[in-house]
PDB file of N, CA, C, O and CB in Angstrom:
ATOM      1  N   UNK A   1       0.994  -1.158   0.230  1.00  0.00           N
ATOM      2  CA  UNK A   1       0.086  -0.116   0.270  1.00  0.00           C
ATOM      3  C   UNK A   1       1.153   1.390   0.512  1.00  0.00           C
ATOM      4  O   UNK A   1       0.875   2.584   0.399  1.00  0.00           O
ATOM      5  CB  UNK A   1      -1.119  -0.491   1.607  1.00  0.00           C
ATOM      6  N   UNK A   2       1.735   1.073   0.679  1.00  0.00           N
ATOM      7  CA  UNK A   2       2.770   2.343   1.200  1.00  0.00           C
ATOM      8  C   UNK A   2       3.562   3.133  -0.443  1.00  0.00           C
ATOM      9  O   UNK A   2       3.651   4.320  -0.756  1.00  0.00           O
ATOM     10  CB  UNK A   2       4.386   1.407   2.493  1.00  0.00           C
ATOM     11  N   UNK A   3       4.126   1.571  -1.367  1.00  0.00           N
ATOM     12  CA  UNK A   3       4.407   1.628  -2.646  1.00  0.00           C
ATOM     13  C   UNK A   3       3.394   2.534  -3.420  1.00  0.00           C
ATOM     14  O   UNK A   3       3.850   3.514  -4.009  1.00  0.00           O
ATOM     15  CB  UNK A   3       4.464   0.290  -3.136  1.00  0.00           C
ATOM     16  N   UNK A   4       1.774   2.223  -3.469  1.00  0.00           N
ATOM     17  CA  UNK A   4       1.493   2.788  -4.623  1.00  0.00           C
ATOM     18  C   UNK A   4       1.536   4.454  -4.301  1.00  0.00           C
ATOM     19  O   UNK A   4       1.668   5.355  -5.129  1.00  0.00           O
ATOM     20  CB  UNK A   4       0.085   2.185  -5.167  1.00  0.00           C
ATOM     21  N   UNK A   5       1.373   4.579  -2.750  1.00  0.00           N
ATOM     22  CA  UNK A   5       0.823   5.726  -2.137  1.00  0.00           C
ATOM     23  C   UNK A   5       2.480   6.782  -3.089  1.00  0.00           C
ATOM     24  O   UNK A   5       2.579   7.934  -3.512  1.00  0.00           O
ATOM     25  CB  UNK A   5       0.628   5.520   0.173  1.00  0.00           C
ATOM     26  N   UNK A   6       3.255   5.834  -3.050  1.00  0.00           N
ATOM     27  CA  UNK A   6       4.130   6.255  -3.286  1.00  0.00           C
ATOM     28  C   UNK A   6       4.513   6.834  -4.993  1.00  0.00           C
ATOM     29  O   UNK A   6       5.171   7.789  -5.405  1.00  0.00           O
ATOM     30  CB  UNK A   6       4.758   5.364  -2.698  1.00  0.00           C
ATOM     31  N   UNK A   7       3.760   5.761  -5.665  1.00  0.00           N
ATOM     32  CA  UNK A   7       4.131   6.084  -7.010  1.00  0.00           C
ATOM     33  C   UNK A   7       2.932   7.083  -7.363  1.00  0.00           C
ATOM     34  O   UNK A   7       2.990   7.706  -8.423  1.00  0.00           O
ATOM     35  CB  UNK A   7       4.274   4.712  -8.025  1.00  0.00           C
ATOM     36  N   UNK A   8       2.036   7.220  -6.649  1.00  0.00           N
ATOM     37  CA  UNK A   8       0.688   8.656  -6.819  1.00  0.00           C
ATOM     38  C   UNK A   8       1.521   9.797  -6.909  1.00  0.00           C
ATOM     39  O   UNK A   8       1.580  10.551  -7.880  1.00  0.00           O
ATOM     40  CB  UNK A   8      -0.566   9.008  -5.275  1.00  0.00           C
ATOM     41  N   UNK A   9       2.272   9.907  -5.673  1.00  0.00           N
ATOM     42  CA  UNK A   9       2.747  11.216  -5.627  1.00  0.00           C
ATOM     43  C   UNK A   9       3.337  11.460  -6.637  1.00  0.00           C
ATOM     44  O   UNK A   9       3.109  12.420  -7.373  1.00  0.00           O
ATOM     45  CB  UNK A   9       3.473  11.533  -4.672  1.00  0.00           C
ATOM     46  N   UNK A  10       4.301  10.485  -6.818  1.00  0.00           N
ATOM     47  CA  UNK A  10       5.597  10.682  -7.871  1.00  0.00           C
ATOM     48  C   UNK A  10       4.990  11.293  -9.258  1.00  0.00           C
ATOM     49  O   UNK A  10       5.480  12.211  -9.916  1.00  0.00           O
ATOM     50  CB  UNK A  10       6.445   9.044  -8.249  1.00  0.00           C
ATOM     51  N   UNK A  11       3.648  10.462  -9.574  1.00  0.00           N
ATOM     52  CA  UNK A  11       2.915  11.047 -11.147  1.00  0.00           C
ATOM     53  C   UNK A  11       2.183  12.561 -10.814  1.00  0.00           C
ATOM     54  O   UNK A  11       1.892  13.388 -11.678  1.00  0.00           O
ATOM     55  CB  UNK A  11       1.393   9.748 -11.824  1.00  0.00           C
ATOM     56  N   UNK A  12       1.963  12.710  -9.355  1.00  0.00           N
ATOM     57  CA  UNK A  12       1.560  13.830  -9.437  1.00  0.00           C
ATOM     58  C   UNK A  12       2.419  14.777  -9.769  1.00  0.00           C
ATOM     59  O   UNK A  12       2.237  15.674 -10.592  1.00  0.00           O
ATOM     60  CB  UNK A  12       1.037  14.073  -8.521  1.00  0.00           C
ATOM     61  N   UNK A  13       3.873  14.461  -8.771  1.00  0.00           N
ATOM     62  CA  UNK A  13       4.255  15.689  -9.233  1.00  0.00           C
ATOM     63  C   UNK A  13       5.116  15.549 -10.707  1.00  0.00           C
ATOM     64  O   UNK A  13       6.001  16.401 -10.788  1.00  0.00           O
ATOM     65  CB  UNK A  13       5.099  16.366  -8.050  1.00  0.00           C
ATOM     66  N   UNK A  14       5.058  14.975 -11.448  1.00  0.00           N
ATOM     67  CA  UNK A  14       5.319  14.633 -12.410  1.00  0.00           C
ATOM     68  C   UNK A  14       4.460  15.258 -13.675  1.00  0.00           C
ATOM     69  O   UNK A  14       4.865  15.446 -14.822  1.00  0.00           O
ATOM     70  CB  UNK A  14       5.329  13.426 -12.197  1.00  0.00           C
ATOM     71  N   UNK A  15       3.035  15.547 -13.075  1.00  0.00           N
ATOM     72  CA  UNK A  15       1.833  15.774 -13.903  1.00  0.00           C
ATOM     73  C   UNK A  15       1.967  17.817 -13.585  1.00  0.00           C
ATOM     74  O   UNK A  15       1.884  18.633 -14.502  1.00  0.00           O
ATOM     75  CB  UNK A  15       0.051  14.640 -13.097  1.00  0.00           C
ATOM     76  N   UNK A  16       2.115  18.075 -12.543  1.00  0.00           N
ATOM     77  CA  UNK A  16       2.547  19.367 -11.958  1.00  0.00           C
ATOM     78  C   UNK A  16       3.568  20.070 -12.920  1.00  0.00           C
ATOM     79  O   UNK A  16       3.500  21.141 -13.524  1.00  0.00           O
ATOM     80  CB  UNK A  16       3.204  19.129 -10.515  1.00  0.00           C
ATOM     81  N   UNK A  17       4.596  19.045 -12.851  1.00  0.00           N
ATOM     82  CA  UNK A  17       5.985  19.591 -13.491  1.00  0.00           C
ATOM     83  C   UNK A  17       6.150  20.160 -15.212  1.00  0.00           C
ATOM     84  O   UNK A  17       6.897  20.945 -15.796  1.00  0.00           O
ATOM     85  CB  UNK A  17       7.021  18.262 -13.331  1.00  0.00           C
ATOM     86  N   UNK A  18       5.015  19.280 -15.592  1.00  0.00           N
ATOM     87  CA  UNK A  18       4.836  18.791 -17.291  1.00  0.00           C
ATOM     88  C   UNK A  18       3.866  20.209 -17.467  1.00  0.00           C
ATOM     89  O   UNK A  18       4.193  21.005 -18.347  1.00  0.00           O
ATOM     90  CB  UNK A  18       3.805  16.805 -17.737  1.00  0.00           C
ATOM     91  N   UNK A  19       2.731  20.483 -16.652  1.00  0.00           N
ATOM     92  CA  UNK A  19       1.722  21.262 -16.597  1.00  0.00           C
ATOM     93  C   UNK A  19       1.996  22.440 -16.335  1.00  0.00           C
ATOM     94  O   UNK A  19       1.113  23.294 -16.411  1.00  0.00           O
ATOM     95  CB  UNK A  19       0.921  20.906 -15.890  1.00  0.00           C
ATOM     96  N   UNK A  20       3.684  22.859 -15.850  1.00  0.00           N
ATOM     97  CA  UNK A  20       4.401  24.373 -15.859  1.00  0.00           C
ATOM     98  C   UNK A  20       5.251  24.615 -17.148  1.00  0.00           C
ATOM     99  O   UNK A  20       5.460  25.554 -17.915  1.00  0.00           O
ATOM    100  CB  UNK A  20       5.484  24.568 -14.518  1.00  0.00           C
ATOM    101  N   UNK A  21       5.620  23.376 -17.021  1.00  0.00           N
ATOM    102  CA  UNK A  21       6.635  23.082 -18.510  1.00  0.00           C
ATOM    103  C   UNK A  21       6.523  23.897 -19.741  1.00  0.00           C
ATOM    104  O   UNK A  21       7.277  24.628 -20.383  1.00  0.00           O
ATOM    105  CB  UNK A  21       6.354  21.649 -19.154  1.00  0.00           C
ATOM    106  N   UNK A  22       4.929  23.375 -19.850  1.00  0.00           N
ATOM    107  CA  UNK A  22       4.254  23.674 -20.975  1.00  0.00           C
ATOM    108  C   UNK A  22       3.707  25.435 -21.099  1.00  0.00           C
ATOM    109  O   UNK A  22       3.534  26.066 -22.141  1.00  0.00           O
ATOM    110  CB  UNK A  22       3.033  22.583 -20.949  1.00  0.00           C
ATOM    111  N   UNK A  23       3.557  25.832 -19.933  1.00  0.00           N
ATOM    112  CA  UNK A  23       3.572  27.769 -20.049  1.00  0.00           C
ATOM    113  C   UNK A  23       4.663  28.146 -19.842  1.00  0.00           C
ATOM    114  O   UNK A  23       4.624  29.305 -19.430  1.00  0.00           O
ATOM    115  CB  UNK A  23       2.730  28.740 -18.999  1.00  0.00           C
ATOM    116  N   UNK A  24       5.837  27.688 -19.927  1.00  0.00           N
ATOM    117  CA  UNK A  24       7.158  28.410 -19.785  1.00  0.00           C
ATOM    118  C   UNK A  24       7.879  28.179 -21.183  1.00  0.00           C
ATOM    119  O   UNK A  24       7.829  27.193 -21.919  1.00  0.00           O
ATOM    120  CB  UNK A  24       8.087  27.810 -18.468  1.00  0.00           C
ATOM    121  N   UNK A  25       8.579  29.407 -21.336  1.00  0.00           N
ATOM    122  CA  UNK A  25       9.186  30.118 -22.273  1.00  0.00           C
ATOM    123  C   UNK A  25      10.834  28.801 -22.657  1.00  0.00           C
ATOM    124  O   UNK A  25      11.897  29.101 -22.114  1.00  0.00           O
ATOM    125  CB  UNK A  25       9.519  32.000 -21.450  1.00  0.00           C
ATOM    126  N   UNK A  26      10.811  28.165 -23.101  1.00  0.00           N
ATOM    127  CA  UNK A  26      12.289  27.359 -22.953  1.00  0.00           C
ATOM    128  C   UNK A  26      13.305  27.848 -24.141  1.00  0.00           C
ATOM    129  O   UNK A  26      14.325  27.176 -24.298  1.00  0.00           O
ATOM    130  CB  UNK A  26      12.064  25.527 -23.126  1.00  0.00           C
ATOM    131  N   UNK A  27      13.090  28.938 -24.952  1.00  0.00           N
ATOM    132  CA  UNK A  27      13.904  28.885 -26.080  1.00  0.00           C
ATOM    133  C   UNK A  27      15.157  29.192 -25.303  1.00  0.00           C
ATOM    134  O   UNK A  27      16.122  28.710 -25.895  1.00  0.00           O
ATOM    135  CB  UNK A  27      13.511  29.880 -27.325  1.00  0.00           C
ATOM    136  N   UNK A  28      15.435  29.699 -24.404  1.00  0.00           N
ATOM    137  CA  UNK A  28      17.276  29.959 -23.902  1.00  0.00           C
ATOM    138  C   UNK A  28      17.707  28.063 -23.941  1.00  0.00           C
ATOM    139  O   UNK A  28      18.846  27.717 -24.254  1.00  0.00           O
ATOM    140  CB  UNK A  28      17.539  30.963 -21.497  1.00  0.00           C
ATOM    141  N   UNK A  29      17.095  27.480 -23.739  1.00  0.00           N
ATOM    142  CA  UNK A  29      17.299  26.169 -23.091  1.00  0.00           C
ATOM    143  C   UNK A  29      17.393  25.134 -24.522  1.00  0.00           C
ATOM    144  O   UNK A  29      17.653  23.976 -24.196  1.00  0.00           O
ATOM    145  CB  UNK A  29      15.881  25.777 -21.898  1.00  0.00           C
ATOM    146  N   UNK A  30      17.246  25.312 -25.888  1.00  0.00           N
ATOM    147  CA  UNK A  30      17.311  25.174 -26.788  1.00  0.00           C
ATOM    148  C   UNK A  30      18.195  24.205 -27.560  1.00  0.00           C
ATOM    149  O   UNK A  30      19.218  24.704 -28.029  1.00  0.00           O
ATOM    150  CB  UNK A  30      17.316  26.052 -26.916  1.00  0.00           C
ATOM    151  N   UNK A  31      17.990  22.941 -27.770  1.00  0.00           N
ATOM    152  CA  UNK A  31      18.939  22.052 -28.295  1.00  0.00           C
ATOM    153  C   UNK A  31      19.374  21.206 -26.974  1.00  0.00           C
ATOM    154  O   UNK A  31      19.748  20.065 -27.245  1.00  0.00           O
ATOM    155  CB  UNK A  31      20.186  22.868 -29.064  1.00  0.00           C
ATOM    156  N   UNK A  32      19.396  21.602 -25.402  1.00  0.00           N
ATOM    157  CA  UNK A  32      19.703  21.028 -24.193  1.00  0.00           C
ATOM    158  C   UNK A  32      18.810  20.242 -23.761  1.00  0.00           C
ATOM    159  O   UNK A  32      17.672  20.437 -24.188  1.00  0.00           O
ATOM    160  CB  UNK A  32      19.951  21.833 -23.300  1.00  0.00           C
ATOM    161  N   UNK A  33      18.995  19.312 -22.957  1.00  0.00           N
ATOM    162  CA  UNK A  33      18.483  18.446 -21.893  1.00  0.00           C
ATOM    163  C   UNK A  33      18.210  19.272 -20.192  1.00  0.00           C
ATOM    164  O   UNK A  33      19.098  19.666 -19.436  1.00  0.00           O
ATOM    165  CB  UNK A  33      19.710  17.171 -21.825  1.00  0.00           C
ATOM    166  N   UNK A  34      17.019  19.326 -20.016  1.00  0.00           N
ATOM    167  CA  UNK A  34      16.485  19.870 -18.913  1.00  0.00           C
ATOM    168  C   UNK A  34      16.079  19.036 -17.526  1.00  0.00           C
ATOM    169  O   UNK A  34      15.143  18.267 -17.745  1.00  0.00           O
ATOM    170  CB  UNK A  34      15.425  20.458 -19.425  1.00  0.00           C
ATOM    171  N   UNK A  35      16.455  19.014 -16.454  1.00  0.00           N
ATOM    172  CA  UNK A  35      15.716  18.374 -15.526  1.00  0.00           C
ATOM    173  C   UNK A  35      14.857  19.269 -14.583  1.00  0.00           C
ATOM    174  O   UNK A  35      15.276  20.272 -14.005  1.00  0.00           O
ATOM    175  CB  UNK A  35      16.596  17.585 -14.804  1.00  0.00           C
ATOM    176  N   UNK A  36      13.462  18.710 -14.504  1.00  0.00           N
ATOM    177  CA  UNK A  36      12.639  19.862 -14.045  1.00  0.00           C
ATOM    178  C   UNK A  36      12.048  19.506 -12.673  1.00  0.00           C
ATOM    179  O   UNK A  36      11.876  18.293 -12.790  1.00  0.00           O
ATOM    180  CB  UNK A  36      11.474  20.209 -15.093  1.00  0.00           C
ATOM    181  N   UNK A  37      11.727  19.771 -11.715  1.00  0.00           N
ATOM    182  CA  UNK A  37      11.479  19.258 -10.464  1.00  0.00           C
ATOM    183  C   UNK A  37      10.888  20.260  -9.589  1.00  0.00           C
ATOM    184  O   UNK A  37      11.581  21.118  -9.042  1.00  0.00           O
ATOM    185  CB  UNK A  37      12.650  18.729  -9.904  1.00  0.00           C
ATOM    186  N   UNK A  38       9.303  20.157  -9.404  1.00  0.00           N
ATOM    187  CA  UNK A  38       8.720  21.084  -8.355  1.00  0.00           C
ATOM    188  C   UNK A  38       8.999  22.275  -8.936  1.00  0.00           C
ATOM    189  O   UNK A  38       9.562  23.199  -8.350  1.00  0.00           O
ATOM    190  CB  UNK A  38       9.279  20.994  -6.891  1.00  0.00           C
ATOM    191  N   UNK A  39       8.491  22.303 -10.489  1.00  0.00           N
ATOM    192  CA  UNK A  39       8.430  23.622 -10.898  1.00  0.00           C
ATOM    193  C   UNK A  39       9.955  24.193 -11.013  1.00  0.00           C
ATOM    194  O   UNK A  39       9.937  25.402 -11.245  1.00  0.00           O
ATOM    195  CB  UNK A  39       7.522  24.429  -9.876  1.00  0.00           C
ATOM    196  N   UNK A  40      10.844  23.823 -10.944  1.00  0.00           N
ATOM    197  CA  UNK A  40      11.843  24.362 -11.615  1.00  0.00           C
ATOM    198  C   UNK A  40      12.819  23.454 -12.457  1.00  0.00           C
ATOM    199  O   UNK A  40      12.774  22.263 -12.763  1.00  0.00           O
ATOM    200  CB  UNK A  40      12.503  25.051 -10.706  1.00  0.00           C
ATOM    201  N   UNK A  41      13.742  24.494 -12.722  1.00  0.00           N
ATOM    202  CA  UNK A  41      14.871  23.800 -13.772  1.00  0.00           C
ATOM    203  C   UNK A  41      15.705  23.434 -13.122  1.00  0.00           C
ATOM    204  O   UNK A  41      16.249  24.474 -12.753  1.00  0.00           O
ATOM    205  CB  UNK A  41      15.547  24.540 -14.816  1.00  0.00           C
ATOM    206  N   UNK A  42      16.497  22.185 -12.467  1.00  0.00           N
ATOM    207  CA  UNK A  42      17.069  22.301 -11.575  1.00  0.00           C
ATOM    208  C   UNK A  42      18.404  21.548 -11.893  1.00  0.00           C
ATOM    209  O   UNK A  42      19.072  21.001 -11.015  1.00  0.00           O
ATOM    210  CB  UNK A  42      16.303  21.974 -10.556  1.00  0.00           C
ATOM    211  N   UNK A  43      18.779  21.566 -13.384  1.00  0.00           N
ATOM    212  CA  UNK A  43      19.690  21.169 -13.852  1.00  0.00           C
ATOM    213  C   UNK A  43      19.849  21.023 -15.696  1.00  0.00           C
ATOM    214  O   UNK A  43      19.034  20.270 -16.229  1.00  0.00           O
ATOM    215  CB  UNK A  43      19.736  20.087 -13.080  1.00  0.00           C
ATOM    216  N   UNK A  44      20.668  21.591 -16.422  1.00  0.00           N
ATOM    217  CA  UNK A  44      20.621  21.612 -17.763  1.00  0.00           C
ATOM    218  C   UNK A  44      21.898  21.096 -18.383  1.00  0.00           C
ATOM    219  O   UNK A  44      22.871  20.675 -17.757  1.00  0.00           O
ATOM    220  CB  UNK A  44      20.315  22.917 -18.188  1.00  0.00           C
ATOM    221  N   UNK A  45      21.755  21.192 -19.841  1.00  0.00           N
ATOM    222  CA  UNK A  45      22.949  20.746 -20.292  1.00  0.00           C
ATOM    223  C   UNK A  45      23.090  19.882 -21.762  1.00  0.00           C
ATOM    224  O   UNK A  45      22.443  18.836 -21.804  1.00  0.00           O
ATOM    225  CB  UNK A  45      23.395  19.974 -19.190  1.00  0.00           C
ATOM    226  N   UNK A  46      23.635  20.130 -22.585  1.00  0.00           N
ATOM    227  CA  UNK A  46      23.510  19.842 -24.253  1.00  0.00           C
ATOM    228  C   UNK A  46      23.773  18.064 -23.718  1.00  0.00           C
ATOM    229  O   UNK A  46      23.631  17.486 -24.796  1.00  0.00           O
ATOM    230  CB  UNK A  46      25.115  20.856 -25.664  1.00  0.00           C
ATOM    231  N   UNK A  47      23.943  17.425 -23.107  1.00  0.00           N
ATOM    232  CA  UNK A  47      24.500  16.174 -23.082  1.00  0.00           C
ATOM    233  C   UNK A  47      23.526  15.639 -22.100  1.00  0.00           C
ATOM    234  O   UNK A  47      23.787  16.108 -20.991  1.00  0.00           O
ATOM    235  CB  UNK A  47      26.052  16.086 -22.715  1.00  0.00           C
ATOM    236  N   UNK A  48      22.486  14.825 -22.073  1.00  0.00           N
ATOM    237  CA  UNK A  48      21.661  13.867 -21.310  1.00  0.00           C
ATOM    238  C   UNK A  48      22.670  13.110 -20.040  1.00  0.00           C
ATOM    239  O   UNK A  48      22.222  12.997 -18.899  1.00  0.00           O
ATOM    240  CB  UNK A  48      21.020  12.673 -22.490  1.00  0.00           C
ATOM    241  N   UNK A  49      24.017  12.640 -20.396  1.00  0.00           N
ATOM    242  CA  UNK A  49      24.588  11.852 -19.488  1.00  0.00           C
ATOM    243  C   UNK A  49      24.919  13.185 -17.842  1.00  0.00           C
ATOM    244  O   UNK A  49      24.700  13.091 -16.634  1.00  0.00           O
ATOM    245  CB  UNK A  49      26.194  11.056 -20.457  1.00  0.00           C
ATOM    246  N   UNK A  50      25.409  14.075 -18.574  1.00  0.00           N
ATOM    247  CA  UNK A  50      25.858  15.496 -18.035  1.00  0.00           C
ATOM    248  C   UNK A  50      24.843  15.531 -16.878  1.00  0.00           C
ATOM    249  O   UNK A  50      24.878  15.140 -15.711  1.00  0.00           O
ATOM    250  CB  UNK A  50      25.716  16.906 -19.203  1.00  0.00           C
ATOM    251  N   UNK A  51      23.517  16.421 -17.985  1.00  0.00           N
ATOM    252  CA  UNK A  51      22.144  16.713 -16.996  1.00  0.00           C
ATOM    253  C   UNK A  51      22.410  15.665 -15.876  1.00  0.00           C
ATOM    254  O   UNK A  51      22.987  16.006 -14.843  1.00  0.00           O
ATOM    255  CB  UNK A  51      20.426  16.395 -17.833  1.00  0.00           C
ATOM    256  N   UNK A  52      22.061  14.611 -16.046  1.00  0.00           N
ATOM    257  CA  UNK A  52      21.835  13.243 -15.506  1.00  0.00           C
ATOM    258  C   UNK A  52      22.821  13.251 -13.933  1.00  0.00           C
ATOM    259  O   UNK A  52      22.437  13.017 -12.787  1.00  0.00           O
ATOM    260  CB  UNK A  52      22.432  11.944 -16.836  1.00  0.00           C
ATOM    261  N   UNK A  53      23.935  13.547 -14.349  1.00  0.00           N
ATOM    262  CA  UNK A  53      25.506  13.934 -13.147  1.00  0.00           C
ATOM    263  C   UNK A  53      25.475  14.954 -12.701  1.00  0.00           C
ATOM    264  O   UNK A  53      26.455  15.138 -11.980  1.00  0.00           O
ATOM    265  CB  UNK A  53      27.029  14.031 -13.647  1.00  0.00           C
ATOM    266  N   UNK A  54      24.485  16.198 -12.775  1.00  0.00           N
ATOM    267  CA  UNK A  54      24.312  17.554 -12.444  1.00  0.00           C
ATOM    268  C   UNK A  54      23.776  16.756 -11.187  1.00  0.00           C
ATOM    269  O   UNK A  54      24.307  16.504 -10.106  1.00  0.00           O
ATOM    270  CB  UNK A  54      23.358  18.733 -13.441  1.00  0.00           C
ATOM    271  N   UNK A  55      22.168  16.356 -11.866  1.00  0.00           N
ATOM    272  CA  UNK A  55      20.994  16.154 -11.041  1.00  0.00           C
ATOM    273  C   UNK A  55      21.713  15.060  -9.413  1.00  0.00           C
ATOM    274  O   UNK A  55      21.658  15.394  -8.229  1.00  0.00           O
ATOM    275  CB  UNK A  55      19.603  15.170 -12.286  1.00  0.00           C
ATOM    276  N   UNK A  56      22.378  13.634 -10.077  1.00  0.00           N
ATOM    277  CA  UNK A  56      22.957  13.232  -8.842  1.00  0.00           C
ATOM    278  C   UNK A  56      23.886  13.554  -7.500  1.00  0.00           C
ATOM    279  O   UNK A  56      24.030  12.917  -6.457  1.00  0.00           O
ATOM    280  CB  UNK A  56      23.329  12.612  -9.193  1.00  0.00           C
ATOM    281  N   UNK A  57      24.636  15.204  -8.106  1.00  0.00           N
ATOM    282  CA  UNK A  57      25.387  15.598  -7.601  1.00  0.00           C
ATOM    283  C   UNK A  57      24.335  16.702  -6.598  1.00  0.00           C
ATOM    284  O   UNK A  57      24.694  17.399  -5.649  1.00  0.00           O
ATOM    285  CB  UNK A  57      26.478  15.973  -8.582  1.00  0.00           C
ATOM    286  N   UNK A  58      22.938  16.558  -7.202  1.00  0.00           N
ATOM    287  CA  UNK A  58      22.686  17.501  -5.925  1.00  0.00           C
ATOM    288  C   UNK A  58      21.877  16.791  -4.775  1.00  0.00           C
ATOM    289  O   UNK A  58      20.995  17.369  -4.140  1.00  0.00           O
ATOM    290  CB  UNK A  58      21.820  18.853  -6.369  1.00  0.00           C
ATOM    291  N   UNK A  59      22.212  15.645  -4.592  1.00  0.00           N
ATOM    292  CA  UNK A  59      21.415  14.489  -3.995  1.00  0.00           C
ATOM    293  C   UNK A  59      19.875  14.644  -3.673  1.00  0.00           C
ATOM    294  O   UNK A  59      19.447  14.730  -2.522  1.00  0.00           O
ATOM    295  CB  UNK A  59      22.067  14.135  -2.722  1.00  0.00           C
ATOM    296  N   UNK A  60      18.972  14.676  -4.971  1.00  0.00           N
ATOM    297  CA  UNK A  60      17.616  15.228  -4.461  1.00  0.00           C
ATOM    298  C   UNK A  60      16.966  13.961  -4.291  1.00  0.00           C
ATOM    299  O   UNK A  60      17.542  13.041  -4.871  1.00  0.00           O
ATOM    300  CB  UNK A  60      16.765  16.285  -5.474  1.00  0.00           C
ATOM    301  N   UNK A  61      15.580  13.552  -3.444  1.00  0.00           N
ATOM    302  CA  UNK A  61      15.329  12.365  -2.970  1.00  0.00           C
ATOM    303  C   UNK A  61      14.036  12.002  -4.030  1.00  0.00           C
ATOM    304  O   UNK A  61      13.393  10.989  -3.754  1.00  0.00           O
ATOM    305  CB  UNK A  61      15.051  12.400  -1.286  1.00  0.00           C
ATOM    306  N   UNK A  62      13.677  12.709  -5.106  1.00  0.00           N
ATOM    307  CA  UNK A  62      12.508  12.525  -6.179  1.00  0.00           C
ATOM    308  C   UNK A  62      13.816  12.715  -7.113  1.00  0.00           C
ATOM    309  O   UNK A  62      14.844  13.317  -6.800  1.00  0.00           O
ATOM    310  CB  UNK A  62      10.917  13.773  -6.295  1.00  0.00           C
ATOM    311  N   UNK A  63      13.473  11.912  -8.608  1.00  0.00           N
ATOM    312  CA  UNK A  63      13.822  12.077  -9.519  1.00  0.00           C
ATOM    313  C   UNK A  63      13.134  13.104 -10.118  1.00  0.00           C
ATOM    314  O   UNK A  63      11.949  13.366  -9.911  1.00  0.00           O
ATOM    315  CB  UNK A  63      13.905  11.129  -9.988  1.00  0.00           C
ATOM    316  N   UNK A  64      13.882  13.689 -10.864  1.00  0.00           N
ATOM    317  CA  UNK A  64      12.927  14.902 -11.760  1.00  0.00           C
ATOM    318  C   UNK A  64      12.495  14.672 -12.807  1.00  0.00           C
ATOM    319  O   UNK A  64      12.404  13.458 -12.990  1.00  0.00           O
ATOM    320  CB  UNK A  64      13.479  16.072 -12.135  1.00  0.00           C
ATOM    321  N   UNK A  65      12.128  15.337 -13.724  1.00  0.00           N
ATOM    322  CA  UNK A  65      11.534  14.776 -15.414  1.00  0.00           C
ATOM    323  C   UNK A  65      12.706  15.331 -16.151  1.00  0.00           C
ATOM    324  O   UNK A  65      13.099  16.462 -15.867  1.00  0.00           O
ATOM    325  CB  UNK A  65       9.776  15.567 -16.167  1.00  0.00           C
ATOM    326  N   UNK A  66      13.150  14.797 -16.849  1.00  0.00           N
ATOM    327  CA  UNK A  66      14.185  15.075 -18.120  1.00  0.00           C
ATOM    328  C   UNK A  66      13.369  15.279 -19.260  1.00  0.00           C
ATOM    329  O   UNK A  66      12.428  14.507 -19.446  1.00  0.00           O
ATOM    330  CB  UNK A  66      15.249  13.831 -18.480  1.00  0.00           C
ATOM    331  N   UNK A  67      13.629  16.356 -20.175  1.00  0.00           N
ATOM    332  CA  UNK A  67      13.521  17.008 -21.806  1.00  0.00           C
ATOM    333  C   UNK A  67      14.574  17.077 -22.107  1.00  0.00           C
ATOM    334  O   UNK A  67      15.582  17.461 -21.514  1.00  0.00           O
ATOM    335  CB  UNK A  67      12.938  18.361 -22.165  1.00  0.00           C
ATOM    336  N   UNK A  68      14.355  16.609 -23.305  1.00  0.00           N
ATOM    337  CA  UNK A  68      14.865  17.597 -24.575  1.00  0.00           C
ATOM    338  C   UNK A  68      14.506  18.581 -24.810  1.00  0.00           C
ATOM    339  O   UNK A  68      13.285  18.503 -24.946  1.00  0.00           O
ATOM    340  CB  UNK A  68      14.757  17.291 -25.669  1.00  0.00           C
ATOM    341  N   UNK A  69      14.973  19.927 -25.013  1.00  0.00           N
ATOM    342  CA  UNK A  69      14.446  20.951 -25.921  1.00  0.00           C
ATOM    343  C   UNK A  69      14.635  21.291 -26.864  1.00  0.00           C
ATOM    344  O   UNK A  69      15.605  22.026 -27.045  1.00  0.00           O
ATOM    345  CB  UNK A  69      14.427  21.739 -25.710  1.00  0.00           C
ATOM    346  N   UNK A  70      13.568  20.817 -28.211  1.00  0.00           N
ATOM    347  CA  UNK A  70      13.992  21.050 -29.540  1.00  0.00           C
ATOM    348  C   UNK A  70      14.528  22.002 -29.877  1.00  0.00           C
ATOM    349  O   UNK A  70      14.315  23.042 -29.253  1.00  0.00           O
ATOM    350  CB  UNK A  70      13.250  20.999 -30.275  1.00  0.00           C
ATOM    351  N   UNK A  71      15.571  21.988 -31.177  1.00  0.00           N
ATOM    352  CA  UNK A  71      16.369  23.244 -30.974  1.00  0.00           C
ATOM    353  C   UNK A  71      15.704  23.597 -32.036  1.00  0.00           C
ATOM    354  O   UNK A  71      15.172  22.691 -32.678  1.00  0.00           O
ATOM    355  CB  UNK A  71      18.000  23.351 -30.936  1.00  0.00           C
ATOM    356  N   UNK A  72      15.529  25.252 -32.586  1.00  0.00           N
ATOM    357  CA  UNK A  72      14.636  26.218 -33.378  1.00  0.00           C
ATOM    358  C   UNK A  72      14.016  26.959 -32.450  1.00  0.00           C
ATOM    359  O   UNK A  72      14.465  27.046 -31.307  1.00  0.00           O
ATOM    360  CB  UNK A  72      13.599  25.598 -34.293  1.00  0.00           C
ATOM    361  N   UNK A  73      12.984  27.535 -32.820  1.00  0.00           N
ATOM    362  CA  UNK A  73      11.820  28.044 -32.330  1.00  0.00           C
ATOM    363  C   UNK A  73      10.920  27.520 -31.614  1.00  0.00           C
ATOM    364  O   UNK A  73      11.127  26.364 -31.983  1.00  0.00           O
ATOM    365  CB  UNK A  73      11.283  28.387 -33.062  1.00  0.00           C
ATOM    366  N   UNK A  74       9.984  27.414 -30.798  1.00  0.00           N
ATOM    367  CA  UNK A  74       9.297  26.817 -30.050  1.00  0.00           C
ATOM    368  C   UNK A  74       7.879  28.151 -29.258  1.00  0.00           C
ATOM    369  O   UNK A  74       7.931  29.071 -28.442  1.00  0.00           O
ATOM    370  CB  UNK A  74      10.530  26.057 -29.026  1.00  0.00           C
ATOM    371  N   UNK A  75       6.847  27.543 -30.058  1.00  0.00           N
ATOM    372  CA  UNK A  75       5.428  27.887 -29.606  1.00  0.00           C
ATOM    373  C   UNK A  75       4.597  27.611 -29.023  1.00  0.00           C
ATOM    374  O   UNK A  75       4.423  26.393 -29.067  1.00  0.00           O
ATOM    375  CB  UNK A  75       4.881  27.966 -30.059  1.00  0.00           C
ATOM    376  N   UNK A  76       3.665  28.294 -28.226  1.00  0.00           N
ATOM    377  CA  UNK A  76       2.811  27.680 -27.004  1.00  0.00           C
ATOM    378  C   UNK A  76       1.608  28.141 -28.133  1.00  0.00           C
ATOM    379  O   UNK A  76       0.418  27.959 -27.876  1.00  0.00           O
ATOM    380  CB  UNK A  76       2.902  28.501 -25.041  1.00  0.00           C
TER     381      UNK A  76
END
């Protein structure tokens, strides 16, 4: 039962972060990988591995949402 609750909380956080992302101007991150947690960009780099390494060094208890921002213009 505890594990199910944890998954639900994690899914709620992912949904919240994704909805927040949709409202952001991400053009300055064009071509980069970003890590989002609690409606904040906590790490970024052109390399997914480097972005993940930066997240690991932060010692976060929750895994962030990783997303590659497409190159070029982004419209909302």
